[in-house]
N, C-alpha and C positions, 0 to 999 in steps of 0.2 A: 159498863161495869168493868172495873180493873181486876184482872185475875192475879191472885196472890200465888207466889211460888213457894214451895216448901224450902225448909232450911237446907236440905241436902241438894236440891236443884240449884239453889243460889251458890252453895259452896262448890258444886261441880262446875258451874259456869265461870266461877272466879278462879281461885288459885289451886284448887284441888286437881282440876283437869291438867293444868300445865305441870304441876308437880308430878302427877302420876305418869304423864308422858315422858318427862325427863328421867324419872325413876326406872321406867321400863326400858328406855333406851340405854341407860347406864347398866342395867342388869343384863341386857342382851350382849352388850359389848364385853362385860366382864366374863360372862359365861362362854362366849366365843374364845376369848383369850385363854381361859382355863382349859377349855376343851382342846385347843390347839397345843397347849403345853403338855396336856395329858397324852395326846396322840404322839407327840414327839418323844415323850418318856417311854411310851410303849414301843415305839419304833426302835429306840435304843435297846430295850430289853429283848426285842425280837432279834436284833443284830447280834447281841451277846449270846443268845440261845443258838443262833446259826453259826457261831464260831468266829465272829468278827474279832480281830485282835483286841486284847484287853486295853492296851494303851490308847487306841483310837476310841474305844467306848468311853474311857475316862474323859477324854477330850470332849466328846459329845455330851457327857453328863455335866461337865463344867460349863459348856455352852448353854445347856438347858437351864442350869442354875442362874447364869447371867441373864438369860432371856426372862426367867421368872422374876428376878429382882427388877429388871427394867420394866416389865409389864406392870408389876406392882406399883412402882414409882410413877409411871405414866398414868395409870388408872387412878391412883390416889390424887395426883396433881390435877388431873382433869376434873375429878369430883370437887376438889376444894376450889378450883378456879370457877367452876360453874356456880358454886355457892356464893363466892365473893361477888361475881358479876350479877347474880340474881339479887343479892342484898343491895349492891350498889344501885341497881336500876330501881329497886323499890324505894330507896331513899330519895332519888331524884324526882 
């Protein structure tokens, strides 16, 4: 006798599991990037509190801003590229 699988188990074995794994991986990467940028920002605030020269703190803030934009662009590009590759593979 053939055992019938539920709708959710069929969905999990199919595309939902792959999608969820990719989503969790992207979420972890994004959270790690945001956490590192936040730690860098807090380090700048600590240096400013400890009396680090204001001009050098400004340079660090500009560096943090550039890293933030670069991280945003790379993370977004990675996400879009994954979507395009996934769609391309489904068509083929």
